[in-house]
PDB file as gemmi writes it, atoms N, CA and C in Angstrom:
CRYST1    1.000    1.000    1.000  90.00  90.00  90.00 P 1                      
ATOM      1  N   MET A   1     -23.170 -17.725  -1.509  1.00  0.00           N  
ATOM      2  CA  MET A   1     -22.039 -17.097  -0.851  1.00  0.00           C  
ATOM      3  C   MET A   1     -22.554 -15.840  -0.148  1.00  0.00           C  
ATOM      4  N   PRO A   2     -22.197 -15.650   1.107  1.00  0.00           N  
ATOM      5  CA  PRO A   2     -22.659 -14.447   1.819  1.00  0.00           C  
ATOM      6  C   PRO A   2     -21.991 -13.190   1.272  1.00  0.00           C  
ATOM      7  N   ALA A   3     -22.725 -12.097   1.356  1.00  0.00           N  
ATOM      8  CA  ALA A   3     -22.195 -10.815   0.881  1.00  0.00           C  
ATOM      9  C   ALA A   3     -20.987 -10.415   1.723  1.00  0.00           C  
ATOM     10  N   PRO A   4     -19.969  -9.827   1.096  1.00  0.00           N  
ATOM     11  CA  PRO A   4     -18.817  -9.366   1.865  1.00  0.00           C  
ATOM     12  C   PRO A   4     -19.215  -8.194   2.756  1.00  0.00           C  
ATOM     13  N   LYS A   5     -18.619  -8.132   3.915  1.00  0.00           N  
ATOM     14  CA  LYS A   5     -18.859  -7.010   4.823  1.00  0.00           C  
ATOM     15  C   LYS A   5     -17.744  -5.997   4.625  1.00  0.00           C  
ATOM     16  N   VAL A   6     -18.120  -4.783   4.281  1.00  0.00           N  
ATOM     17  CA  VAL A   6     -17.157  -3.729   3.984  1.00  0.00           C  
ATOM     18  C   VAL A   6     -16.623  -3.150   5.283  1.00  0.00           C  
ATOM     19  N   ALA A   7     -15.306  -3.203   5.453  1.00  0.00           N  
ATOM     20  CA  ALA A   7     -14.660  -2.627   6.635  1.00  0.00           C  
ATOM     21  C   ALA A   7     -14.283  -1.172   6.396  1.00  0.00           C  
ATOM     22  N   SER A   8     -13.780  -0.870   5.195  1.00  0.00           N  
ATOM     23  CA  SER A   8     -13.382   0.511   4.907  1.00  0.00           C  
ATOM     24  C   SER A   8     -13.406   0.768   3.404  1.00  0.00           C  
ATOM     25  N   VAL A   9     -13.586   2.047   3.073  1.00  0.00           N  
ATOM     26  CA  VAL A   9     -13.566   2.521   1.692  1.00  0.00           C  
ATOM     27  C   VAL A   9     -12.655   3.740   1.678  1.00  0.00           C  
ATOM     28  N   ASP A  10     -11.558   3.653   0.931  1.00  0.00           N  
ATOM     29  CA  ASP A  10     -10.577   4.740   0.921  1.00  0.00           C  
ATOM     30  C   ASP A  10     -10.192   5.125  -0.498  1.00  0.00           C  
ATOM     31  N   PHE A  11     -10.118   6.419  -0.728  1.00  0.00           N  
ATOM     32  CA  PHE A  11      -9.605   6.929  -1.997  1.00  0.00           C  
ATOM     33  C   PHE A  11      -8.087   6.854  -1.956  1.00  0.00           C  
ATOM     34  N   ALA A  12      -7.479   6.428  -3.075  1.00  0.00           N  
ATOM     35  CA  ALA A  12      -6.024   6.316  -3.117  1.00  0.00           C  
ATOM     36  C   ALA A  12      -5.518   6.856  -4.442  1.00  0.00           C  
ATOM     37  N   PRO A  13      -4.948   8.012  -4.525  1.00  0.00           N  
ATOM     38  CA  PRO A  13      -4.774   9.023  -3.475  1.00  0.00           C  
ATOM     39  C   PRO A  13      -6.113   9.687  -3.164  1.00  0.00           C  
ATOM     40  N   PRO A  14      -6.150  10.598  -2.211  1.00  0.00           N  
ATOM     41  CA  PRO A  14      -7.423  11.251  -1.872  1.00  0.00           C  
ATOM     42  C   PRO A  14      -8.112  11.803  -3.122  1.00  0.00           C  
ATOM     43  N   ALA A  15      -9.429  11.651  -3.169  1.00  0.00           N  
ATOM     44  CA  ALA A  15     -10.206  12.058  -4.340  1.00  0.00           C  
ATOM     45  C   ALA A  15     -10.143  13.557  -4.558  1.00  0.00           C  
ATOM     46  N   ASP A  16     -10.022  13.937  -5.813  1.00  0.00           N  
ATOM     47  CA  ASP A  16     -10.111  15.329  -6.236  1.00  0.00           C  
ATOM     48  C   ASP A  16     -11.401  15.428  -7.028  1.00  0.00           C  
ATOM     49  N   ALA A  17     -12.437  15.978  -6.415  1.00  0.00           N  
ATOM     50  CA  ALA A  17     -13.754  16.015  -7.043  1.00  0.00           C  
ATOM     51  C   ALA A  17     -13.722  16.692  -8.409  1.00  0.00           C  
ATOM     52  N   SER A  18     -12.816  17.629  -8.610  1.00  0.00           N  
ATOM     53  CA  SER A  18     -12.756  18.330  -9.896  1.00  0.00           C  
ATOM     54  C   SER A  18     -12.257  17.425 -11.018  1.00  0.00           C  
ATOM     55  N   SER A  19     -11.514  16.370 -10.686  1.00  0.00           N  
ATOM     56  CA  SER A  19     -11.002  15.466 -11.718  1.00  0.00           C  
ATOM     57  C   SER A  19     -12.063  14.486 -12.185  1.00  0.00           C  
ATOM     58  N   GLY A  20     -13.024  14.187 -11.325  1.00  0.00           N  
ATOM     59  CA  GLY A  20     -14.088  13.258 -11.687  1.00  0.00           C  
ATOM     60  C   GLY A  20     -13.715  11.797 -11.613  1.00  0.00           C  
ATOM     61  N   GLU A  21     -12.511  11.489 -11.123  1.00  0.00           N  
ATOM     62  CA  GLU A  21     -12.116  10.083 -11.012  1.00  0.00           C  
ATOM     63  C   GLU A  21     -11.068   9.892  -9.934  1.00  0.00           C  
ATOM     64  N   SER A  22     -11.003   8.676  -9.414  1.00  0.00           N  
ATOM     65  CA  SER A  22     -10.016   8.330  -8.394  1.00  0.00           C  
ATOM     66  C   SER A  22      -9.903   6.811  -8.321  1.00  0.00           C  
ATOM     67  N   GLU A  23      -8.822   6.347  -7.784  1.00  0.00           N  
ATOM     68  CA  GLU A  23      -8.709   4.930  -7.454  1.00  0.00           C  
ATOM     69  C   GLU A  23      -9.361   4.735  -6.089  1.00  0.00           C  
ATOM     70  N   LEU A  24      -9.982   3.592  -5.897  1.00  0.00           N  
ATOM     71  CA  LEU A  24     -10.691   3.306  -4.664  1.00  0.00           C  
ATOM     72  C   LEU A  24     -10.202   1.976  -4.121  1.00  0.00           C  
ATOM     73  N   THR A  25      -9.917   1.926  -2.834  1.00  0.00           N  
ATOM     74  CA  THR A  25      -9.533   0.689  -2.174  1.00  0.00           C  
ATOM     75  C   THR A  25     -10.609   0.337  -1.165  1.00  0.00           C  
ATOM     76  N   VAL A  26     -11.157  -0.864  -1.298  1.00  0.00           N  
ATOM     77  CA  VAL A  26     -12.208  -1.343  -0.412  1.00  0.00           C  
ATOM     78  C   VAL A  26     -11.642  -2.529   0.367  1.00  0.00           C  
ATOM     79  N   ALA A  27     -11.681  -2.450   1.687  1.00  0.00           N  
ATOM     80  CA  ALA A  27     -11.227  -3.548   2.538  1.00  0.00           C  
ATOM     81  C   ALA A  27     -12.451  -4.267   3.099  1.00  0.00           C  
ATOM     82  N   PHE A  28     -12.403  -5.599   3.093  1.00  0.00           N  
ATOM     83  CA  PHE A  28     -13.479  -6.410   3.647  1.00  0.00           C  
ATOM     84  C   PHE A  28     -13.100  -6.836   5.055  1.00  0.00           C  
ATOM     85  N   GLU A  29     -14.099  -7.152   5.860  1.00  0.00           N  
ATOM     86  CA  GLU A  29     -13.844  -7.591   7.222  1.00  0.00           C  
ATOM     87  C   GLU A  29     -13.062  -8.896   7.273  1.00  0.00           C  
ATOM     88  N   ASP A  30     -13.136  -9.730   6.205  1.00  0.00           N  
ATOM     89  CA  ASP A  30     -12.405 -10.997   6.187  1.00  0.00           C  
ATOM     90  C   ASP A  30     -10.930 -10.832   5.827  1.00  0.00           C  
ATOM     91  N   GLY A  31     -10.507  -9.565   5.589  1.00  0.00           N  
ATOM     92  CA  GLY A  31      -9.112  -9.303   5.255  1.00  0.00           C  
ATOM     93  C   GLY A  31      -8.864  -9.122   3.775  1.00  0.00           C  
ATOM     94  N   GLY A  32      -9.800  -9.513   2.925  1.00  0.00           N  
ATOM     95  CA  GLY A  32      -9.657  -9.328   1.493  1.00  0.00           C  
ATOM     96  C   GLY A  32     -10.053  -7.916   1.098  1.00  0.00           C  
ATOM     97  N   GLY A  33     -10.134  -7.696  -0.184  1.00  0.00           N  
ATOM     98  CA  GLY A  33     -10.542  -6.381  -0.640  1.00  0.00           C  
ATOM     99  C   GLY A  33     -10.475  -6.250  -2.133  1.00  0.00           C  
ATOM    100  N   SER A  34     -10.773  -5.058  -2.603  1.00  0.00           N  
ATOM    101  CA  SER A  34     -10.772  -4.746  -4.025  1.00  0.00           C  
ATOM    102  C   SER A  34     -10.179  -3.359  -4.225  1.00  0.00           C  
ATOM    103  N   THR A  35      -9.563  -3.164  -5.370  1.00  0.00           N  
ATOM    104  CA  THR A  35      -9.071  -1.854  -5.764  1.00  0.00           C  
ATOM    105  C   THR A  35      -9.515  -1.622  -7.202  1.00  0.00           C  
ATOM    106  N   PHE A  36     -10.169  -0.488  -7.449  1.00  0.00           N  
ATOM    107  CA  PHE A  36     -10.688  -0.203  -8.774  1.00  0.00           C  
ATOM    108  C   PHE A  36     -10.914   1.297  -8.913  1.00  0.00           C  
ATOM    109  N   THR A  37     -11.251   1.714 -10.129  1.00  0.00           N  
ATOM    110  CA  THR A  37     -11.507   3.115 -10.412  1.00  0.00           C  
ATOM    111  C   THR A  37     -12.952   3.455 -10.088  1.00  0.00           C  
ATOM    112  N   VAL A  38     -13.149   4.616  -9.477  1.00  0.00           N  
ATOM    113  CA  VAL A  38     -14.476   5.190  -9.267  1.00  0.00           C  
ATOM    114  C   VAL A  38     -14.473   6.512 -10.019  1.00  0.00           C  
ATOM    115  N   ALA A  39     -15.569   6.793 -10.734  1.00  0.00           N  
ATOM    116  CA  ALA A  39     -15.608   7.995 -11.574  1.00  0.00           C  
ATOM    117  C   ALA A  39     -17.029   8.524 -11.696  1.00  0.00           C  
ATOM    118  N   THR A  40     -17.118   9.812 -11.993  1.00  0.00           N  
ATOM    119  CA  THR A  40     -18.418  10.383 -12.298  1.00  0.00           C  
ATOM    120  C   THR A  40     -18.798   9.970 -13.717  1.00  0.00           C  
ATOM    121  N   TYR A  41     -20.094   9.985 -13.976  1.00  0.00           N  
ATOM    122  CA  TYR A  41     -20.597   9.447 -15.241  1.00  0.00           C  
ATOM    123  C   TYR A  41     -20.066  10.150 -16.483  1.00  0.00           C  
ATOM    124  N   ASP A  42     -19.606  11.384 -16.360  1.00  0.00           N  
ATOM    125  CA  ASP A  42     -19.119  12.121 -17.528  1.00  0.00           C  
ATOM    126  C   ASP A  42     -17.694  11.735 -17.946  1.00  0.00           C  
ATOM    127  N   ARG A  43     -17.009  10.958 -17.136  1.00  0.00           N  
ATOM    128  CA  ARG A  43     -15.614  10.610 -17.431  1.00  0.00           C  
ATOM    129  C   ARG A  43     -15.466   9.754 -18.680  1.00  0.00           C  
ATOM    130  N   ALA A  44     -16.417   8.871 -18.970  1.00  0.00           N  
ATOM    131  CA  ALA A  44     -16.292   8.018 -20.162  1.00  0.00           C  
ATOM    132  C   ALA A  44     -16.182   8.874 -21.421  1.00  0.00           C  
ATOM    133  N   GLU A  45     -16.979   9.926 -21.501  1.00  0.00           N  
ATOM    134  CA  GLU A  45     -16.905  10.831 -22.658  1.00  0.00           C  
ATOM    135  C   GLU A  45     -15.535  11.505 -22.731  1.00  0.00           C  
ATOM    136  N   ALA A  46     -15.019  11.933 -21.591  1.00  0.00           N  
ATOM    137  CA  ALA A  46     -13.698  12.575 -21.558  1.00  0.00           C  
ATOM    138  C   ALA A  46     -12.604  11.586 -21.955  1.00  0.00           C  
ATOM    139  N   TRP A  47     -12.718  10.338 -21.497  1.00  0.00           N  
ATOM    140  CA  TRP A  47     -11.716   9.328 -21.852  1.00  0.00           C  
ATOM    141  C   TRP A  47     -11.745   9.050 -23.354  1.00  0.00           C  
ATOM    142  N   MET A  48     -12.937   9.015 -23.965  1.00  0.00           N  
ATOM    143  CA  MET A  48     -13.031   8.803 -25.404  1.00  0.00           C  
ATOM    144  C   MET A  48     -12.436   9.986 -26.169  1.00  0.00           C  
ATOM    145  N   ALA A  49     -12.709  11.208 -25.698  1.00  0.00           N  
ATOM    146  CA  ALA A  49     -12.158  12.395 -26.361  1.00  0.00           C  
ATOM    147  C   ALA A  49     -10.633  12.385 -26.285  1.00  0.00           C  
ATOM    148  N   LYS A  50     -10.106  12.041 -25.136  1.00  0.00           N  
ATOM    149  CA  LYS A  50      -8.650  11.996 -24.961  1.00  0.00           C  
ATOM    150  C   LYS A  50      -8.016  10.959 -25.894  1.00  0.00           C  
ATOM    151  N   ALA A  51      -8.696   9.830 -26.048  1.00  0.00           N  
ATOM    152  CA  ALA A  51      -8.182   8.761 -26.923  1.00  0.00           C  
ATOM    153  C   ALA A  51      -8.520   9.007 -28.390  1.00  0.00           C  
ATOM    154  N   LYS A  52      -9.286  10.071 -28.666  1.00  0.00           N  
ATOM    155  CA  LYS A  52      -9.747  10.373 -30.022  1.00  0.00           C  
ATOM    156  C   LYS A  52     -10.410   9.145 -30.639  1.00  0.00           C  
ATOM    157  N   SER A  53     -11.348   8.594 -29.869  1.00  0.00           N  
ATOM    158  CA  SER A  53     -12.032   7.370 -30.263  1.00  0.00           C  
ATOM    159  C   SER A  53     -13.532   7.526 -30.073  1.00  0.00           C  
ATOM    160  N   LYS A  54     -14.297   6.770 -30.841  1.00  0.00           N  
ATOM    161  CA  LYS A  54     -15.748   6.764 -30.688  1.00  0.00           C  
ATOM    162  C   LYS A  54     -16.194   5.648 -29.753  1.00  0.00           C  
ATOM    163  N   ALA A  55     -15.241   4.929 -29.185  1.00  0.00           N  
ATOM    164  CA  ALA A  55     -15.531   3.859 -28.232  1.00  0.00           C  
ATOM    165  C   ALA A  55     -14.485   3.893 -27.122  1.00  0.00           C  
ATOM    166  N   TRP A  56     -14.835   3.297 -26.014  1.00  0.00           N  
ATOM    167  CA  TRP A  56     -13.897   3.260 -24.891  1.00  0.00           C  
ATOM    168  C   TRP A  56     -14.160   2.007 -24.071  1.00  0.00           C  
ATOM    169  N   TRP A  57     -13.113   1.346 -23.601  1.00  0.00           N  
ATOM    170  CA  TRP A  57     -13.237   0.189 -22.717  1.00  0.00           C  
ATOM    171  C   TRP A  57     -12.046   0.179 -21.785  1.00  0.00           C  
ATOM    172  N   SER A  58     -12.223  -0.487 -20.668  1.00  0.00           N  
ATOM    173  CA  SER A  58     -11.149  -0.557 -19.683  1.00  0.00           C  
ATOM    174  C   SER A  58     -11.509  -1.615 -18.652  1.00  0.00           C  
ATOM    175  N   ASP A  59     -10.702  -1.667 -17.625  1.00  0.00           N  
ATOM    176  CA  ASP A  59     -11.073  -2.466 -16.466  1.00  0.00           C  
ATOM    177  C   ASP A  59     -12.370  -1.891 -15.902  1.00  0.00           C  
ATOM    178  N   PRO A  60     -13.093  -2.656 -15.097  1.00  0.00           N  
ATOM    179  CA  PRO A  60     -14.362  -2.164 -14.553  1.00  0.00           C  
ATOM    180  C   PRO A  60     -14.203  -0.843 -13.789  1.00  0.00           C  
ATOM    181  N   VAL A  61     -15.224  -0.004 -13.919  1.00  0.00           N  
ATOM    182  CA  VAL A  61     -15.281   1.298 -13.249  1.00  0.00           C  
ATOM    183  C   VAL A  61     -16.610   1.389 -12.514  1.00  0.00           C  
ATOM    184  N   LEU A  62     -16.581   1.899 -11.312  1.00  0.00           N  
ATOM    185  CA  LEU A  62     -17.806   2.194 -10.566  1.00  0.00           C  
ATOM    186  C   LEU A  62     -18.170   3.639 -10.864  1.00  0.00           C  
ATOM    187  N   PHE A  63     -19.301   3.857 -11.524  1.00  0.00           N  
ATOM    188  CA  PHE A  63     -19.742   5.211 -11.840  1.00  0.00           C  
ATOM    189  C   PHE A  63     -20.683   5.713 -10.756  1.00  0.00           C  
ATOM    190  N   VAL A  64     -20.456   6.946 -10.314  1.00  0.00           N  
ATOM    191  CA  VAL A  64     -21.251   7.576  -9.262  1.00  0.00           C  
ATOM    192  C   VAL A  64     -21.629   8.991  -9.697  1.00  0.00           C  
ATOM    193  N   ALA A  65     -22.638   9.555  -9.035  1.00  0.00           N  
ATOM    194  CA  ALA A  65     -23.061  10.921  -9.350  1.00  0.00           C  
ATOM    195  C   ALA A  65     -22.025  11.943  -8.902  1.00  0.00           C  
ATOM    196  N   SER A  66     -21.347  11.680  -7.789  1.00  0.00           N  
ATOM    197  CA  SER A  66     -20.299  12.588  -7.306  1.00  0.00           C  
ATOM    198  C   SER A  66     -19.283  11.798  -6.499  1.00  0.00           C  
ATOM    199  N   LEU A  67     -18.088  12.355  -6.366  1.00  0.00           N  
ATOM    200  CA  LEU A  67     -17.001  11.659  -5.666  1.00  0.00           C  
ATOM    201  C   LEU A  67     -16.965  11.947  -4.167  1.00  0.00           C  
ATOM    202  N   ASP A  68     -18.068  12.339  -3.579  1.00  0.00           N  
ATOM    203  CA  ASP A  68     -18.044  12.559  -2.134  1.00  0.00           C  
ATOM    204  C   ASP A  68     -18.080  11.209  -1.412  1.00  0.00           C  
ATOM    205  N   ARG A  69     -17.509  11.182  -0.235  1.00  0.00           N  
ATOM    206  CA  ARG A  69     -17.342   9.944   0.538  1.00  0.00           C  
ATOM    207  C   ARG A  69     -18.676   9.220   0.761  1.00  0.00           C  
ATOM    208  N   ASP A  70     -19.744   9.945   1.104  1.00  0.00           N  
ATOM    209  CA  ASP A  70     -21.024   9.296   1.387  1.00  0.00           C  
ATOM    210  C   ASP A  70     -21.607   8.609   0.157  1.00  0.00           C  
ATOM    211  N   THR A  71     -21.548   9.272  -0.990  1.00  0.00           N  
ATOM    212  CA  THR A  71     -22.078   8.688  -2.228  1.00  0.00           C  
ATOM    213  C   THR A  71     -21.299   7.441  -2.616  1.00  0.00           C  
ATOM    214  N   VAL A  72     -19.976   7.519  -2.540  1.00  0.00           N  
ATOM    215  CA  VAL A  72     -19.139   6.378  -2.920  1.00  0.00           C  
ATOM    216  C   VAL A  72     -19.346   5.223  -1.946  1.00  0.00           C  
ATOM    217  N   ARG A  73     -19.410   5.511  -0.653  1.00  0.00           N  
ATOM    218  CA  ARG A  73     -19.634   4.450   0.344  1.00  0.00           C  
ATOM    219  C   ARG A  73     -20.979   3.769   0.090  1.00  0.00           C  
ATOM    220  N   ALA A  74     -22.022   4.543  -0.202  1.00  0.00           N  
ATOM    221  CA  ALA A  74     -23.340   3.965  -0.481  1.00  0.00           C  
ATOM    222  C   ALA A  74     -23.297   3.069  -1.721  1.00  0.00           C  
ATOM    223  N   ALA A  75     -22.573   3.486  -2.747  1.00  0.00           N  
ATOM    224  CA  ALA A  75     -22.445   2.678  -3.962  1.00  0.00           C  
ATOM    225  C   ALA A  75     -21.712   1.368  -3.674  1.00  0.00           C  
ATOM    226  N   VAL A  76     -20.660   1.433  -2.887  1.00  0.00           N  
ATOM    227  CA  VAL A  76     -19.909   0.220  -2.527  1.00  0.00           C  
ATOM    228  C   VAL A  76     -20.776  -0.714  -1.687  1.00  0.00           C  
ATOM    229  N   GLU A  77     -21.518  -0.170  -0.748  1.00  0.00           N  
ATOM    230  CA  GLU A  77     -22.414  -0.995   0.075  1.00  0.00           C  
ATOM    231  C   GLU A  77     -23.473  -1.662  -0.796  1.00  0.00           C  
ATOM    232  N   ALA A  78     -23.987  -0.937  -1.802  1.00  0.00           N  
ATOM    233  CA  ALA A  78     -24.965  -1.526  -2.725  1.00  0.00           C  
ATOM    234  C   ALA A  78     -24.329  -2.666  -3.518  1.00  0.00           C  
ATOM    235  N   MET A  79     -23.080  -2.470  -3.955  1.00  0.00           N  
ATOM    236  CA  MET A  79     -22.379  -3.540  -4.672  1.00  0.00           C  
ATOM    237  C   MET A  79     -22.182  -4.753  -3.778  1.00  0.00           C  
ATOM    238  N   ALA A  80     -21.902  -4.526  -2.511  1.00  0.00           N  
ATOM    239  CA  ALA A  80     -21.689  -5.634  -1.572  1.00  0.00           C  
ATOM    240  C   ALA A  80     -22.983  -6.422  -1.361  1.00  0.00           C  
ATOM    241  N   ALA A  81     -24.123  -5.733  -1.378  1.00  0.00           N  
ATOM    242  CA  ALA A  81     -25.408  -6.382  -1.119  1.00  0.00           C  
ATOM    243  C   ALA A  81     -25.975  -7.087  -2.349  1.00  0.00           C  
ATOM    244  N   GLU A  82     -25.666  -6.575  -3.538  1.00  0.00           N  
ATOM    245  CA  GLU A  82     -26.228  -7.118  -4.767  1.00  0.00           C  
ATOM    246  C   GLU A  82     -25.575  -8.441  -5.150  1.00  0.00           C  
ATOM    247  N   MET A  83     -26.391  -9.449  -5.432  1.00  0.00           N  
ATOM    248  CA  MET A  83     -25.906 -10.756  -5.893  1.00  0.00           C  
ATOM    249  C   MET A  83     -24.821 -11.324  -4.979  1.00  0.00           C  
ATOM    250  N   GLY A  84     -24.975 -11.176  -3.680  1.00  0.00           N  
ATOM    251  CA  GLY A  84     -23.993 -11.711  -2.736  1.00  0.00           C  
ATOM    252  C   GLY A  84     -22.634 -11.048  -2.849  1.00  0.00           C  
ATOM    253  N   GLY A  85     -22.600  -9.837  -3.394  1.00  0.00           N  
ATOM    254  CA  GLY A  85     -21.342  -9.117  -3.528  1.00  0.00           C  
ATOM    255  C   GLY A  85     -20.530  -9.507  -4.745  1.00  0.00           C  
ATOM    256  N   TYR A  86     -21.162 -10.198  -5.711  1.00  0.00           N  
ATOM    257  CA  TYR A  86     -20.436 -10.682  -6.889  1.00  0.00           C  
ATOM    258  C   TYR A  86     -19.599  -9.590  -7.550  1.00  0.00           C  
ATOM    259  N   TRP A  87     -20.224  -8.434  -7.868  1.00  0.00           N  
ATOM    260  CA  TRP A  87     -19.502  -7.404  -8.617  1.00  0.00           C  
ATOM    261  C   TRP A  87     -18.402  -6.771  -7.785  1.00  0.00           C  
ATOM    262  N   LEU A  88     -18.619  -6.607  -6.503  1.00  0.00           N  
ATOM    263  CA  LEU A  88     -17.572  -6.042  -5.652  1.00  0.00           C  
ATOM    264  C   LEU A  88     -16.386  -6.996  -5.572  1.00  0.00           C  
ATOM    265  N   ARG A  89     -16.657  -8.278  -5.508  1.00  0.00           N  
ATOM    266  CA  ARG A  89     -15.570  -9.262  -5.489  1.00  0.00           C  
ATOM    267  C   ARG A  89     -14.851  -9.305  -6.844  1.00  0.00           C  
ATOM    268  N   TYR A  90     -15.603  -9.133  -7.926  1.00  0.00           N  
ATOM    269  CA  TYR A  90     -15.050  -9.211  -9.280  1.00  0.00           C  
ATOM    270  C   TYR A  90     -14.071  -8.076  -9.573  1.00  0.00           C  
ATOM    271  N   TYR A  91     -14.314  -6.898  -9.031  1.00  0.00           N  
ATOM    272  CA  TYR A  91     -13.488  -5.730  -9.303  1.00  0.00           C  
ATOM    273  C   TYR A  91     -12.117  -5.881  -8.630  1.00  0.00           C  
ATOM    274  N   HIS A  92     -11.185  -6.481  -9.315  1.00  0.00           N  
ATOM    275  CA  HIS A  92      -9.802  -6.582  -8.858  1.00  0.00           C  
ATOM    276  C   HIS A  92      -9.673  -7.088  -7.424  1.00  0.00           C  
ATOM    277  N   ARG A  93     -10.176  -8.235  -7.159  1.00  0.00           N  
ATOM    278  CA  ARG A  93     -10.183  -8.834  -5.819  1.00  0.00           C  
ATOM    279  C   ARG A  93      -8.762  -9.001  -5.310  1.00  0.00           C  
ATOM    280  N   ARG A  94      -8.550  -8.562  -4.068  1.00  0.00           N  
ATOM    281  CA  ARG A  94      -7.292  -8.823  -3.378  1.00  0.00           C  
ATOM    282  C   ARG A  94      -7.536  -9.989  -2.433  1.00  0.00           C  
ATOM    283  N   LYS A  95      -6.652 -10.922  -2.384  1.00  0.00           N  
ATOM    284  CA  LYS A  95      -6.804 -12.104  -1.525  1.00  0.00           C  
ATOM    285  C   LYS A  95      -6.515 -11.749  -0.071  1.00  0.00           C  
ATOM    286  N   PRO A  96      -7.227 -12.433   0.879  1.00  0.00           N  
ATOM    287  CA  PRO A  96      -6.962 -12.197   2.310  1.00  0.00           C  
ATOM    288  C   PRO A  96      -5.571 -12.614   2.698  1.00  0.00           C  
TER     289      PRO A  96                                                      
END                                                                             
């Protein structure tokens, strides 16, 4: 299967770098897309502390070093290129 071509990457709502997390909407050129959480690597620890748990699980999360647009776009492009875009398609795929 050919890798999906990314048309756009948008934070929904706009990312607040101080929060360390945001929802991300990725649109593909074929009309499909994905919506998932993007977060800095320290968020898992914060989520466990909030839940007062020694473990944490959820829907898939894309972890990045920072929530700036360039870093997130590069991570999404890497996901699109890896394994024919398998993981990008897997993250809450929206149908065309």
